[in-house]
C-alpha positions as CSV (number, residue, x, y, z in Angstrom):
1,M,0.0,0.0,0.0
2,Q,1.3,3.5,-0.9
3,Y,1.2,6.3,1.7
4,E,2.5,9.8,0.9
5,G,3.9,12.1,3.5
6,K,3.0,12.0,7.2
7,V,-0.1,10.0,8.0
8,Y,-2.5,11.0,10.7
9,R,-5.5,9.3,12.2
10,P,-7.6,10.0,15.3
11,W,-6.7,8.0,18.4
12,P,-10.0,6.1,18.4
13,E,-9.0,4.7,15.0
14,A,-5.8,3.0,16.2
15,N,-6.9,-0.4,14.9
16,S,-8.5,0.7,11.7
17,L,-7.2,0.1,8.1
18,L,-6.1,3.4,6.7
19,I,-6.9,4.1,3.1
20,Q,-5.3,7.3,1.7
21,T,-7.9,8.9,-0.4
22,T,-6.8,12.6,-0.5
23,L,-3.6,14.3,0.3
24,G,-3.5,17.3,2.5
25,C,-6.4,19.5,3.7
26,T,-8.6,21.7,1.7
27,H,-8.4,24.5,4.3
28,N,-4.9,24.1,5.8
29,K,-4.9,27.5,7.5
30,C,-5.6,26.7,11.2
31,T,-3.0,28.5,13.3
32,F,-2.6,25.5,15.7
33,C,-2.2,22.7,13.1
34,D,0.8,21.5,11.2
35,M,-0.6,18.1,10.1
36,F,-0.6,18.9,6.4
37,R,1.8,21.9,6.1
38,E,4.0,20.1,3.6
39,K,1.2,18.9,1.4
40,R,-0.8,20.6,-1.3
41,F,-4.4,19.3,-1.4
42,R,-5.1,16.8,-4.1
43,V,-7.3,13.8,-4.8
44,R,-5.6,10.5,-5.4
45,K,-6.4,8.7,-8.7
46,I,-9.2,6.3,-8.2
47,E,-7.0,3.5,-9.7
48,E,-4.4,4.1,-7.0
49,I,-7.1,4.0,-4.3
50,F,-8.6,0.7,-5.7
51,R,-5.1,-0.8,-5.9
52,D,-4.5,-0.1,-2.2
53,I,-7.9,-1.5,-1.3
54,D,-7.2,-4.7,-3.2
55,E,-3.7,-5.0,-1.7
56,A,-5.1,-4.6,1.8
57,R,-7.5,-7.5,1.1
58,Q,-4.5,-9.7,0.3
59,M,-2.7,-8.6,3.5
60,Y,-5.5,-8.8,6.0
61,P,-8.0,-11.7,6.2
62,Y,-10.5,-9.8,8.4
63,I,-11.1,-6.1,8.6
64,R,-13.8,-4.6,10.8
65,S,-13.0,-0.9,10.6
66,I,-11.7,1.3,7.8
67,F,-10.7,5.0,8.1
68,L,-10.2,7.3,5.0
69,I,-7.4,9.8,5.2
70,D,-6.0,12.6,4.7
71,G,-7.9,15.7,5.7
72,N,-11.4,16.7,4.5
73,V,-12.2,13.5,2.6
74,L,-15.8,14.5,2.5
75,A,-14.9,17.4,0.3
76,L,-14.7,14.9,-2.6
77,K,-17.4,14.8,-5.1
78,T,-20.2,12.5,-4.0
79,E,-20.0,10.3,-7.0
80,F,-16.3,9.8,-6.6
81,L,-16.6,9.0,-2.9
82,L,-19.5,6.6,-3.6
83,K,-17.2,4.6,-5.9
84,I,-14.6,4.2,-3.1
85,L,-17.2,3.2,-0.5
86,E,-18.8,0.7,-2.8
87,R,-15.4,-0.8,-3.6
88,I,-14.6,-1.1,0.1
89,A,-17.9,-2.7,0.9
90,A,-17.5,-5.2,-1.9
91,T,-13.9,-6.0,-0.9
92,F,-14.4,-6.2,2.8
93,P,-18.0,-7.5,3.3
94,E,-17.2,-8.2,7.0
95,Y,-16.7,-4.5,7.8
96,S,-18.8,-2.8,10.4
97,K,-17.5,0.8,10.2
98,I,-16.2,3.2,7.6
99,A,-15.2,6.6,8.9
100,L,-13.4,9.6,7.5
101,Y,-12.1,13.1,8.2
102,A,-14.6,15.9,7.3
103,G,-15.0,19.6,7.9
104,L,-18.3,20.7,9.3
105,N,-18.5,22.9,6.2
106,D,-18.1,19.8,4.0
107,L,-21.2,18.4,5.7
108,R,-23.0,21.7,5.3
109,R,-22.2,22.0,1.6
110,K,-23.6,18.6,0.7
111,S,-27.3,18.0,0.3
112,V,-29.0,15.7,2.7
113,K,-29.8,13.5,-0.3
114,A,-26.1,13.1,-1.1
115,L,-25.2,12.4,2.5
116,K,-28.0,9.7,2.6
117,H,-26.4,8.1,-0.5
118,L,-23.1,8.0,1.3
119,K,-24.7,6.5,4.4
120,Q,-26.3,3.8,2.3
121,A,-23.0,3.0,0.6
122,G,-21.4,2.4,4.0
123,L,-20.2,5.7,5.5
124,T,-21.0,5.5,9.2
125,L,-18.9,8.2,11.0
126,A,-17.4,11.6,10.2
127,Y,-14.6,13.1,12.3
128,T,-15.0,16.9,12.5
129,G,-12.8,19.5,14.1
130,L,-14.9,22.2,15.8
131,E,-12.2,23.2,18.3
132,S,-14.3,26.0,19.8
133,G,-17.8,27.3,19.8
134,D,-16.6,30.9,20.5
135,R,-16.8,33.1,17.4
136,V,-13.8,35.2,18.4
137,T,-11.6,32.2,19.1
138,L,-12.7,30.5,15.8
139,E,-11.7,33.7,13.9
140,R,-8.3,34.0,15.8
141,I,-7.3,30.4,15.0
142,K,-8.5,30.8,11.4
143,K,-10.7,27.8,11.5
144,G,-12.8,28.9,8.6
145,V,-16.1,28.0,10.1
146,T,-18.7,29.9,12.1
147,P,-20.9,28.5,14.9
148,E,-23.9,28.8,12.6
149,Q,-22.2,26.8,9.8
150,A,-21.0,24.2,12.3
151,E,-24.6,23.7,13.5
152,A,-26.0,23.6,10.0
153,G,-23.4,20.9,9.0
154,M,-24.3,18.8,12.1
155,A,-28.0,19.1,11.3
156,K,-27.5,17.7,7.8
157,A,-25.5,14.8,9.1
158,K,-28.3,13.9,11.6
159,A,-30.9,14.1,8.8
160,A,-28.8,11.7,6.8
161,G,-28.1,9.3,9.7
162,I,-24.4,9.8,9.7
163,E,-22.8,9.9,13.1
164,V,-20.4,12.7,13.9
165,L,-17.5,12.9,16.2
166,V,-16.7,16.5,17.2
167,S,-13.3,17.4,18.5
168,I,-12.7,20.4,20.7
169,I,-9.5,21.8,22.3
170,F,-9.2,22.8,25.9
171,G,-7.0,25.9,26.1
172,I,-7.5,27.1,22.5
173,G,-8.9,30.3,23.7
174,G,-5.8,31.1,25.6
175,K,-5.5,32.5,29.1
176,E,-7.5,35.6,28.2
177,R,-10.5,33.9,26.6
178,S,-10.6,30.6,28.5
179,R,-14.1,31.3,30.0
180,E,-15.7,32.6,26.8
181,H,-14.2,29.6,24.8
182,I,-15.6,26.9,27.0
183,V,-19.0,28.6,27.7
184,E,-19.7,29.1,24.0
185,T,-18.3,25.7,23.1
186,T,-20.6,24.0,25.6
187,R,-23.5,26.0,24.4
188,L,-22.9,25.1,20.8
189,L,-22.4,21.4,21.6
190,N,-25.8,21.4,23.4
191,R,-27.4,22.6,20.2
192,M,-25.5,20.3,17.9
193,Q,-25.8,17.2,20.1
194,P,-23.1,15.1,18.4
195,E,-23.0,11.4,18.8
196,Q,-19.4,11.6,20.0
197,I,-17.2,14.3,21.5
198,A,-13.4,14.2,21.6
199,P,-11.8,16.8,23.8
200,M,-8.0,17.3,23.9
201,A,-5.7,19.7,25.6
202,L,-3.9,22.2,23.4
203,T,-0.6,21.2,22.0
204,I,1.8,23.7,20.5
205,Q,3.0,22.3,17.3
206,P,6.5,23.5,16.2
207,G,6.5,25.9,13.3
208,T,2.8,26.8,13.4
209,G,1.3,30.3,13.4
210,L,0.2,29.7,17.0
211,E,3.8,29.0,18.1
212,K,4.9,32.3,16.6
213,Q,2.0,34.1,18.4
214,I,3.3,32.7,21.7
215,E,6.8,33.9,20.9
216,T,5.6,37.4,20.3
217,G,3.2,37.4,23.3
218,E,0.1,37.7,21.1
219,F,-1.2,34.4,22.5
220,I,-0.7,33.5,26.2
221,Q,-1.4,29.9,26.9
222,A,-4.1,28.9,29.4
223,T,-2.8,27.5,32.6
224,P,-3.2,23.8,33.4
225,L,-5.7,24.8,36.1
226,Q,-7.8,26.7,33.5
227,I,-7.7,23.6,31.3
228,L,-9.0,21.5,34.1
229,E,-11.7,24.1,34.9
230,E,-12.7,24.1,31.2
231,E,-13.3,20.4,31.3
232,K,-15.2,20.7,34.6
233,Y,-17.5,23.3,33.1
234,L,-18.1,21.2,29.9
235,L,-19.0,18.2,31.9
236,E,-21.2,20.1,34.3
237,Y,-23.2,22.0,31.6
238,L,-23.5,19.6,28.8
239,S,-27.2,18.8,28.5
240,D,-28.4,15.2,28.9
241,F,-28.1,14.0,25.3
242,D,-26.5,10.6,24.8
243,T,-22.9,10.8,23.5
244,I,-19.6,9.0,23.7
245,Y,-16.9,11.1,25.5
246,W,-13.4,10.4,24.2
247,G,-11.6,12.3,27.0
248,D,-8.6,10.0,27.0
249,H,-6.3,11.8,24.5
250,A,-2.7,11.4,25.6
251,N,-2.3,15.2,26.2
252,N,-5.2,15.5,28.5
253,I,-4.4,15.9,32.2
254,V,-7.2,13.5,33.3
255,S,-8.1,10.5,31.2
256,S,-11.9,9.8,30.9
257,R,-13.7,7.7,28.3
258,G,-17.3,6.5,28.4
259,R,-20.9,7.5,27.8
260,L,-22.5,10.7,28.9
261,P,-24.6,11.6,30.8
262,A,-24.2,8.2,32.5
263,S,-20.6,8.8,33.4
264,R,-20.9,12.5,34.3
265,D,-20.4,12.1,38.1
266,L,-17.5,9.8,37.7
267,F,-15.7,12.1,35.3
268,L,-16.4,15.2,37.4
269,G,-15.0,13.4,40.5
270,K,-11.8,12.7,38.6
271,I,-11.5,16.3,37.4
272,G,-12.3,17.7,40.9
273,H,-9.6,15.5,42.5
274,A,-7.1,16.7,39.9
275,I,-8.0,20.4,40.5
276,S,-7.4,19.9,44.2
277,N,-4.4,17.6,44.2
278,H,-2.6,17.4,40.8
279,P,0.8,19.1,40.9
280,V,0.4,20.3,37.3
281,T,-2.0,22.9,38.6
282,E,0.9,24.8,40.1
283,Q,2.5,25.2,36.7
284,E,1.9,28.1,34.3
285,V,1.9,26.0,31.1
286,L,0.8,22.5,30.3
287,L,3.7,20.7,28.7
288,T,2.5,18.3,26.0
289,S,4.1,16.3,23.2
290,P,3.5,17.4,19.6
291,W,1.5,15.1,17.4
């Protein structure tokens, strides 16, 4: 199988077969991200994708989960993506899940009819990066999506029956805007009600615009205590819709994974204990490892 450049997948997809469908990201402007800096977005030739699918079949006798990379795979034309999904379903009839990276604007731009076709062809889950529900923070990090657009994209996915995992970043509002960031993010998640939520603590990637903003003092990082308080607020004020909480990213101070609202009290207890006892709360900056 042929992979070009650095390959990224979400941590819940650690055991999935990765099929490189696109290279790079259609947006590629977020100040905090360097995943696809060295790549110019393009779509792989369908013959190359089919070749990888066929080769994977020869390598693996049993595949349950497939994940399509690189970024913004849902930006592909629906007809093109349908061919890929149909090839996967025919090649791996034992599969139970096909997931991909998608922008919330990618969901918003497609019709519900098109999304339903993709669902029928096997697409089960879209990973989307919201990062924040705070309009000011979204503009500062150059996310390229508004709260209204994010909500519209989620609504279309729900209408089509495609599950959505929404990622958010604790600390992305910085020290100055920590409160506004988490309040507005929680408020937007309560309107969107995604089937899965994946929160992670901010990591400063070398060479990014955000790193330069830190060096100049334009961006001051949230403290570890603020990051814990953001997670506490989120867990306290998420409404009682059913969702899977992937709070076990390696960079998070506290690791929590399970269903909400059922696990709310358990997770809040862990966060409360960390706020009171974890030595990291005495530090000014949370030290994390780049992706």
